[in-house]
Every structure is written in structure tokens, then in C-alpha cells.
N, C-alpha and C positions, 0 to 999 in steps of 0.2 A: 414502336417496334417491339417484337418479341424478344425476350431475354435469350442470350446465347446459351443458357443452360437448358433451354427447352429441348425436348426430344422430338421424335417423329410425330407429325400432325399438330405440333404446338404444345404438347403436354410437358409439364415440368417434372423432371426426375424428383421423386419424393425425397431422396437423400440430399440432393442439391437444395431443395426447398427448405429442408430442415436446417441445413447449414447456413443458408443465407437469410432465411426468414422473409424472403420476398414472395410476392404473388404476381401473377400475370393477369392481364385483363381477360384473357381467355378462360383461365381457371375461375375467375369471379363470375363470368357470365355464361358459363356452360349451361344450357337449358336442361340437360339431363340431370345435372347436379342440383339445380333449383327444384326439380320435381321430386328429388329424393331417390333418383335412379342412378345406378352406377354409370359413370361416363363410358362412352364407347372407346374402343382402342383401335387406332389406325396402325396396322402392321407394316405399312409401306415405309421404305427408307426415307431419311431426311431429304426434303426437296431443296435443291440448291439453285433452282431457277429463280432469279431475282424478281421477275414479273409476278410469278405465282406467290412468292413470299410477300410482296407488296400488297397483292390482292387479298391474301389471307389476313394480313395485318389490318387492312382497312375493314374487312368484315368483322374481325375481332373487336375493333374499336366501336363498331355499331351494334355489337351484341349478337351477331349472326354466327351460327355454328358453321365452321369450315370443314366439318367431317363429311366427306363424300366418298363414294366408292372409287378407288383408284387402283389400277392394276400395278403390281410390283414388278420391278426390273430384276429378273432372276439372277442375272450376272452380277449386279451390284449386291444383291442379297448374299450370294455365295462368297463374294470377296470380303464382306463385312460380317460373316458368320451370323446372319439373321435368318428368319424364316418367313415363308409366305403364309397368308391367311385366307386365300380365296382360290376357287377353282380356275378362274380366268388367268391368274398368274402362272399356275402350273401348265395350263393349256398353251400359254404363250411360248413355251420352250420350243415347240415344233413349228409354230406359225410364223409367217413373215412379219417384219416390223409393221406397226400400225400407228394410229394417232397417239397411242400411249407413249411412244418414243419421240413425241413432238415432231412428227414428220408432216409435211404439207400433204394435202389430199392427192396431189399429182404423183407422189412417190409411194403411195400406199397400194399394196396388192392384196386382193382377197385370197384367203387360203386355198381356194379351189380354182384360181385363175390359171389360164394356160401357161403363162411364163413360169409360174411356180412349179407346176406339175412337169413341165418340159425339162427344167433344170435338175429335177430329181433323177432323170435318166442317166446322164453321164456321171453324176455324183454317185449313183448306185454302182455303176460299173467300176469306177475308180476305187470305191470303198471295198468291193469284193476283191479286186486285184491286189489292193494293199493288204487285205487280210490273208489272202492265200500266199502272197509274197513273204510277209512277216512270218507266217507259219512255216514256210519252207526253210527260211534262213535260220530260224530259231529251233528247228528240230534236228538234233544231232546227239550222238552217243555221249554220255557223261554230263549232260546239261544239268544245271542246278535249278533253273527256273523253267516252269512248263510254258509252252508256246503261247497259250491263251492269255497268260498274264501280260506278256508284251502287247498283245493285240488289244486287250481291254484297257490297259494303261495308256497306250498311245491314243486310242480313240477318245477316251474320256478327257485326256489332256487337251486335245483339239476342241472338244465340245465345250469345256470350261472357257477356253480362250475365245471361242466364237460367241458364247453367251455374253461375255464382258464387252465385246465389240459390236453388239447388236445394233446400237444406234448409228454409229458411223457406217456400218455395212448397209443399213437400211437407207441412209441418205444417199449412198452410191447406187445400190441396186438391191431392192428387197428380196427377190427370189434367190440371190446369192447366199443369204443367211440360211434359208431353209435348205438349200442344196448342201451347205457345209454341215449343218447340224443333223437334220433328218436324213439327208441323202448320204453324205460321205461317212460321218461318224456313226450313224445308225447302221450302215452296212458294214463298216469296219468291225464294230463290236458285235458280239453275238451272245444272247442270253441262252438260247437253246443249246448251242455248242458247249457253253459253260456247264449247264445242268447235266447234259449227257456225259461230259467228262467226269463230273463228280460221281454220277451213278456208276460209271465204269470202274471208278476206284472202289466203290463198295463191293462190286462183284469180281474185282481183279480181272478186268477185261483184257489186260495186257499179258495175262498168264505169268506174272512175275512170281519169283520164289519168296513168298512172304505169307504170314499168318493173317487171321482175321483182324487182329488188333492193328497191324500195319495198314490193312485196307481201310479201316476206319480213320486212322490218322491221316492217310493220304487224301481221303474224301473231305475230311474236316479242314485240312490244310488248304486245299483248292478253294473251298468255300470261304474261309476266313481271309486268305490272302487276296482273293479276287475282290471281295468287299472292300478291304482296306486299300488296295491299289486303285480301284475305280473311284472310290469316294475322295481319296486324297488327290488323285490326278485331276478330277473336276475342279476341286477347290484351288489347286495349284494353278491350273489354267486360267481360272477367273482372276487370281492375283496377278498373274503375268499380264493379263489384258489391262488391268489397272495401271501397271507399270508402263506399258507401251502406248496407252491411250493418248497421252499428251503429244506423242510423236507421230500419230497416225495422220497422214495428209488428207485434206479434204478434196476428194476427187469429184469432178463433175459427173453427173449421171449420164449414162450412155444415151445417145440420141435414139429416136424411134427406129431408123433403119438398122442401127447396131443391135437394138433390143430384138428386132425381128430376126436378125441374123443369128443372134445367140440362141434363140428358141429353135430355129431351123437346124443349126449345128447340133444342138442337144438331141433332137429327135433322130437325126441322121447317125449320131454316135451310137445310140442304142440299136438302131436298125442295122448297123454294120455288124452287130454281134451275130446275126443269123448267117450271113455268108462266111464269117470267120469260123463259125462252128462247122460248117460243111466243107470249107475249102482247106482249112488247115489239117494237118495229120490227125488221124483218130486218136493218137496217143495223148494229144493235148485236151481231149474232151473231158475226161474225168479230172484233169488237173486244173482247168480254168474255163475253157470255152463253154462247157455246158452250164456252169454256174452263171456266166454272163447272161444267158438267155432268160433266166428266172430272177435276176437281180432286181430289175425295176418292178415287176409284179409284186415281189415281196415288200419292197419299200413303199409302193403305192398302197398296198393293203394296210400296212402299219400306219401310214400317214392319215388315211381315211378314218381308221379306228380312233386315232388320236384326236382328230378334228371333231368328230361327232360324239365321242364318249367321254373324253377327258373333262369337259366342262360340267358333266352331269353330277358328279360328287364333289363336295367342297374340298376335302383333303385326302382324296384317294384317286390317283390317275387311272380311271377305269379303262381307258383306251389302250394305254401302254401295257397294263396288266393283261388285258384280253389278248393283245398281239403276242405277248411273251408266252402265255399259256397255250394258245392255239399253235404257235410255231414249235413249242417244245413237244406237244403231243404229236404233231406231224413228223418231227424229226425222229421221235421214238418209233413211229410207224415205218418210216423209211429205213431205220436201222434194222428193224425186223426183216424187211424185204431184202436188205443187203447181206444179211447173215444167215439166210436159209441154207440148211444143209440136208434137208429131207423134204422132197425127193431129190433136190440138187440145186446148185447155184443157178442164177438167172443168166440170160445171154449178156454178151458184152455191151450191146446197145442199150439194153434195159438197165444195166449197171451204170452206164454213163449218164443216163437220164436221172436215175435215182441219186447219183452223186451230185449232179447239178441241182436237183431239187433241195438236197440237204445243204449244200454250200451256198447256193444262190437264193432260193425262195425262203427257206427257214432261217438262213443266216441273216437275210435282210428284213424278214418279217419281225424278228426278235432283236432286241438291242439292250446293251448294258449302259451305253453312254447316256441316253435319255433317262433310263432307270436310275442311274447314279445321280444325275442332276436333280431328279425329282426327290430322291431320298435325302440328298444334301439340303434341298430347299425347304422340305417339310419340317414342321415342329417335331420334337423328339418322339412323342408317343405315336402320332400318325406315321412317322418315318419308320419306326420299328415295326409297326403293324404291317405296313406296305412291304417292307423288305422281307420280313420273316414269312409272311403269307405267300409272297411270290415264290420264295425258295421252297417252302413246304409243298405247295400245290404242284409246282413243277416236278419235284421229286416223286410225288404220288402219281402224277400222270405217267411218268416214265415207268414206274413200277407196275402200274395197271396195264400199260400197253406192252412193255417188253418182258415183264416178269413171267406171265403164263407161258409164253413161247419158250423162254429159257427153261422153265420148270419141266415141260413135257419133252424137251430135247429136240424141238423142231428147228431151232436156230442155234448158231454157235455164239460164243462170247466174243469171237473175232469176226470181222467182215469176211465173208466167203466170196464176194464178188471178184471177178477177174477182169483186169483191164489190159489194154494193149500198151506195150512199152517199146 
């Protein structure tokens, strides 16, 4: 058997080895070491599966290298303050559980299967409603915490919790995991809204009585505190999941008729957003119902970008980055249209649609929860590169889109759209 002092992949901690003076069979028979090459490093967390441990030990005794590509469990990585080392691990944040979570083939769903896509529909709607609701109850005179801080913190907390429970959720119903993380948390948090909020602090978009120094402090404060709250909330959620994991009951997976019913209800839930938009009073359109129409298209766009682009670069989530940048540029464009003062503001119907696109499509296309989970899971240097580059490019995009219109005076610093009340 391997020594208890061995680390991930069977390697012995050099400090422990120096203290004990012991050697393992794996260290003696590592083929890379015998050829004079540095040994490969397995960044995956320690494997606690007894069968895999026994198999690895048997291979070690035969002189066979047990180093093989293995995707890391991001939830466990966050809970143990470790880092991922491959693109597939980062891409797994948005995807439903697979064989890497030790699931039988009957419980594995492909990322683009209909049950997975269908459950994104109600999850997107509930995520948007939660975001708009939290924003409404946390917006008041004399507040000390800006509303988006509550939104990002709560979404990232649920995200970390769901990441830690990925395996038991997958054993019950795999699409539920993607609905919670990509659908609900991704729609609850918003990267584009955060970036526009920071930019409006630079230009004093609220017309507050303060000088340029206070504008800079306000923008930096929203930047730093959002980073801190989001990253800590994801980690805290992952730790909570480790605490509750022993008490999570093992639920039997739903039968085929129930699975079909879940998919049907999911589609009907999103379809109901259209009659709700037209049947309810027009004063609700800019507040919620218009955003519901564009919620699922935004989430679906982000999910597809994640599935196809995230695995392309080893330590840079290209899909999430692209979704956040495109959504931020679109939100800046919609902000220009909503703030036109020359020749005059748009019609109420146009303003309702623009507000729905901003809150629904852009809010769901961009995400802070997945962004924070990726930053938390990456090694330090790639994490800093990803985080700083995302923030800088987003601010530059808003400046390029919104800046010239503000400079020539065609748009106001405040929204000029008028809504029915």
C-alpha cells in the first residue's frame, strides 16, 4: 500500500520524505525519473475511492505509471483551496455531471441533450426574477451596500454550494445541476450590470454632489468589493456543501414519465412568459415581464459559448470571457439607446423592449458566478490574468461604445426612457 504521507497522484511530499527518510515504490519506479526527466504532476485532488486506490497500488507494485488524465472536481478543489490544471476541469463547471463523477452511463446526459436545455428555461426565469426582486428590496435611501453586491454574493454562494454537491445531484438528475449553476446562478448574477455600474461611477451617472476623486473611489470600491464578495461567497458555498454532504439523502432518480413531464413543464414555463407579457398591465413590462422574454436566449447563448469555447484554452475560460464581453458591449449599446436626448427619447414600447434586453438578455448572457468559480479554481497567475483582463476589456468596451455619445452630447448620463407607472 502507498504511504499515508503521499499526496495527490501518489507523490510523496518532499518535506515529509526528508523527515521520515522513507521512499515509496512509486517514487522508485517512476519511468520519467529513470529517464532523467522531471516527474509529471497530477493536480487532481486526492482520490478517496478505495477501488481506484487498490488499482493504483497494484500498478505501482508492477512498475506501471498510474499518471493518467483525470478531470478535477471543481467543488472539492474550491473547498480545499486547490487549483485546476486542465481545460476540461474548468469546462465542467457548466456541464452536467458525467463519468468523471463516477456516474453510471444511464445517469449521464450530454451537454446539448434536450432535458439539459429544457431545464435552463425555468432556471433562467427564476434567476431573473430573483435578481430583479433582490435589486428592488435592496434599493432604498441611505443604503450602505449597493444592490448588485447582494445579487452577486447570493448567486455566488449558491454556485459554490451546487459545485460541491455536483455528484449527489448528478446521481439524482443531471440536468438539475446545470439548471442550478448555469441557469439560476448565471442568470441571477450579472457581469455586464456590474461593469456598467462601475463605469457610471467614473462618470458620476447619478449626478451626485462629489468631485472626481470620489468618483474614482466609488468605482474602485464597487470593483474591489464585488471581487471580494463573489470570490469569498463561492468558496464559502463550497465549504458549506462539504458540511452538508454527509447528510444529503440518496434520492432515486425520476422515472422516464416524470423526466418527460419535467421537460414539458420547463418548456411551458418559458412559453408562459409571452402571454404574461401581453396580458399583464404594461407597467410591469419594464419591471419584469420584458426581461423574462429574453432570459432563456441569453442563458442559452452563454451556455453554448461555454460548451464550445471553454475547452479550447488550457487555463483561460474563453467561452465565459466571450459571453461576458459580448454582453457588456450590448448593454452599453442599449444604454446609449435608453439615454438618447437628441432628437428625443424613444417610445414607451421601445423603452420596454430595451429594458427587457438589458435585464433579460444581457443579464443572463453575462455571469459573475461562473466567472468567480473559474477565478477561484485557477492557479494564481492565470487567475489574475483572467480577472484583470476581463475587467479591463469590459471597461474599454463600455468607454468605446458609450464614451463618444456622451462626448458629443447626444445622450444623457441618466436614462431618458419613460415607462408607464
